[in-house]
N, C-alpha and C positions, 0 to 999 in steps of 0.2 A: 762585617758580620751579616753576610747575605743570606746565611741559611735560617736566620729567625724571621726573615720577610716572607709572607705568603706568596705563592706563585699567582700571578694574574692569569685567569682563564683566557683562552683565545677567543677572538671576537667572532660572533656567529656571521654567516655568509649574508651579504646584502641581497634582499629579494629583488627580482628584476622589475623594472620600471614599467608600469602599464600605461598605454597612451590615454590621453584625456579624451572625454566624449566630445562631440561636436557641439559647439555653443549655439545657443538659439539665435535665430535671424533677428537682426534689430529692425530692419525695414519690412516689417510684417504688416499685413493688411489689417488684421484684427487689433494690432497694436496702435496703428494710425487711427482707426475708427474709435478706439477707446480714448485716445488722447483728444480727439475732436469732440467727443461726447463730454469729456471732462472739462474742456475749455468753454464749451457752450454752457454747461452747468454753472461754472463759476461766473461767466459773464451775465447770466440771468439773475444770480443771486447777489450781483454787485450792486450796491446802493451808494451813491455819491453823496457829496455834501449839498449839491443843489437839490436833491430830492427830499432832504429833510427840512429845508427852509420853506415854509408855507406862505411866506409874504413875498411881495414883489419888491422892486427897487424903491418904490414909493411908500412901502409899508401899508398899514391897513386904513389910513385916513381917507382914502378915495372910495373904499367899498362900504356902502351904507348897510348892506345885508348882514354883514358879520358884526359891526359895531353900531349900535344906535345910541345917539348922544341925546340928552334931554335938552330941549330948547328952552322951556321956561320952567324954572324951579318952583315958583310961587303961585303960578296962575293956571 
């Protein structure tokens, strides 16, 4: 019973393929300068664990200016 099926319309013509635009250059001088600036900024902002520790290997016991201990409590 093929006469009850609707007819499938013909496919439209395929448009011609246009060439892609030229990709940007990867080894660009401005790109290299921007990357160097970014690395320098990150290097300057980086703080390590040693910069947060304010004591030396001996601790604060040797430094009298930071900690003052009372010698005589009653006198």
